[in-house]
N, C-alpha and C positions, 0 to 999 in steps of 0.2 A: 504493499499500500503505500502511496506518495502524494504528499500535496504540495501544490506548487505554492511557493512564497513570493517570488519575483519572477514573473514570464513576461517582461515587456517586449520580447525580441522572438521572432517565430524560431529561430535557430538554436535559442539558448534559454534556459531558465534556471532558477533556483529552486531547489526543494527541500522538504523534510520528508526523509524515508527512513524507515525503520532499519537499524544498523548500519546507517551512512551518516556521516557528520552533517549538521545542521547547514542548510544553505547549499547542499553538493549540487554542482552544475550538472545539469544534463541536457545535451544539445546534438547536433548532426555530427557525424564521424565520417571518414572516408573507409571505403571498404578496402580489405586486406586478405592476401591470401596467408596460408598458415605460416610462411616465414616474415610475415608482418610488412609485405611490399605492396604498395599501392596497385590498385587494378585501375588500368587505363582503358578509357572508352574509346570509340572510333574517332572521336572529335578531339582525341588528346588530353582530355581532363579526367581526373580520376572521379569513380564511381562514387556515389554517398549511399551510406547504408539506409534501408527501409526505416529503422526505428531508431530513436535517438538513445544514446547511452551515458554512461559516467565518464564526462571528460575534465573532471577534476574538483577540489575542494578549495573554498577560499580561506579555510582555517589553516594557519600556520603549523609546522611541525613543533616550533618553539618560538618564544619571544624573550627577550632580555634586556635589561638595562644596567649601564654603569654611572652612579652618582659619585661624585666626589668633590672635595672642598680643600683648598689649600689657603693658608693664611701665614703671610709675612709681614711683620711690622704692622703698619696700618692697611695693607692691602689684604683683599680678600678675594679669591677665584674658585666658580663652582661651575659644575658642567653636568650634563646629562646626555649620555649615548644610549639610543635604542638599537636594539638589534632584532632582525627577522630572519626566521630560516623556513624556507617552504611556504606552500600556499599558493593557490592560483589566482590569477587575474585575467578576466576576458577584455583583451584589447580591442575592442569594437571601435576605438578612434582610429586605429590604424587600418583595421578594415575597410571603413568607409574611405580613409583618404587614399588606400589603395585603388579601390574601386573608381574614384574620382580622377584618378591620376596626379594627385596632387602631393603626393608624398615622395622624399628624396631618391628613395628606392624605385620609384615607378619613372623616374625622368627620363631614362632612355626608351623612347617609343619605336625606334629602328630595330630592337633585338628581338630575336625568336628565341622560344624556349622549347626545351624537352624536359617534361617531367620524370623525375626518377621513379620506375616502376615496371610493371608488366602489363601486356596488353590483355584485357578481359577475354579476346577470342581466342588466343592461341597459347598465353601465358609466356611468350617472347618478351624480351627486354623491350620497352618501350622506344621508339624510334621516330613518333608523330609530332613534329614541329607545330606550336602555336603560336600566334601574335602575341606581343606584348600586351596589347588591350585585352585580349582573353585571358592571358596568364594573370593581371593584375586585377582583373575585374572578377573574374569567375573561378580562380584558383587561390589567390592571394588577397582576394577583397571579397566582399560581402554580396555580390551579385552572383551567388552560387557556390561559393566557397564552404566548406564545413566549418561550423564553430569551433571545433578542436584545432583549426588551423591557427586560432588567434588567441588561445588559451596560453597563458606563459607561467612556468613555476618562478616564483620571486623570491630574492633576498636582497636586505638593506641592511646598511648601517647610516643612523641618521644622528647628527647633533642637534637633540631636542632643544635644549637651551644652554645658554652660556652667559654667566654672570661675571661681572668684574665691579669691585666696589673700594672704594676709598674713604677711611674714617679720620676725621680731623677731631682731634682732642683738645678741648677747651677748659677742662677742669681746673687747671691752675691759673687761667688767665682772669677770673672773677668779672666775667663779661655776662653773665646771667645765662650762658649756654653751658652745657657740658660736652655736648659732640655734635657733629654734623656728618652725616653720611651721604656720599654721593656714589650713584650706581647706574651700570649700564647692563640691560639685558637684551639679548637677541634670542629669538626662536625659530627653529627650523632654518638654521643657518647654512646646512650642509649634507648633502645626501649622495650616498654611494650606493648604487642599486644595478643589477642586472636587468631590470625592467626597461623595456624599450619604449614605453610611453613616458608620459610627463611625471606623474607620481602614481605610485602603486598604491598609496594610503587611500587615496579618496575613492567615492564609491557613488555612483549614480543615484543610490536609494537615499544617500544623506547621512549626515553624522549621527544622527539618532536612530539610526536604523541598526538592527543586529545582522544584517546581510552586506557582506561587503564583496569587493572583486569584480564588479561590473563598471568598466571603463567605457564610457561614450561620451566624448567631449567634456568631460569632467573638468571643473577647474582644480588645479593643483592647490595643496596647501599653502596658506598665506605665510610669508615671512615678516615677522615684527621686531620693531626695537624700541625699547623703553628706557627711559631715563628717570632716576629716582633722586628724590632729595629728602631726607629726613634728619631730625635734629631732636636732641632730649634736653631738658631744664634741670 
């Protein structure tokens, strides 16, 4: 038994299924032989399976964090690193951009392609050439490509926040103020990830949703800078 949680697209949706991770992706898949090779049709494109299947989970294998604070005389430096290992993101943005021919990868319009696989008709190695338009629209794009083509397994290291502060001590100055703190804080300053989209942390369903991993022209996480001033008497 399975219940759809988010199925805004015909080729992919998030589901609640017994014995599966919450929000597991079920979507269209390529047909393959027992050796895992794509089955290529007479038009040079892979065949899509008749039924959808499990093509990934948005839940990571593990998440981690590293928080530390250093103090030297009047200076204080603190930071938080976030780590993520595994978990899938559906890069629908890239699929659409390939389809429209506006991605960097699809810039060469004159090239022809032969998709690696075997012919559905006789099992021999595929040698059917297709145009760049067909390749980027119907294989690497969302005008016929299987949803599994756009699901990426994601890792990241992210500098979640960094703070630097300086404390002025006036306790011996007899001016009515004991101290003054100046601080600078930056959030989401740096990201290292294997994800080919903009930001693997954003989700189409919004920050308050418990379903993640759907990227369709989402806005990336915002970067912010804060300056602080505090004092005590």
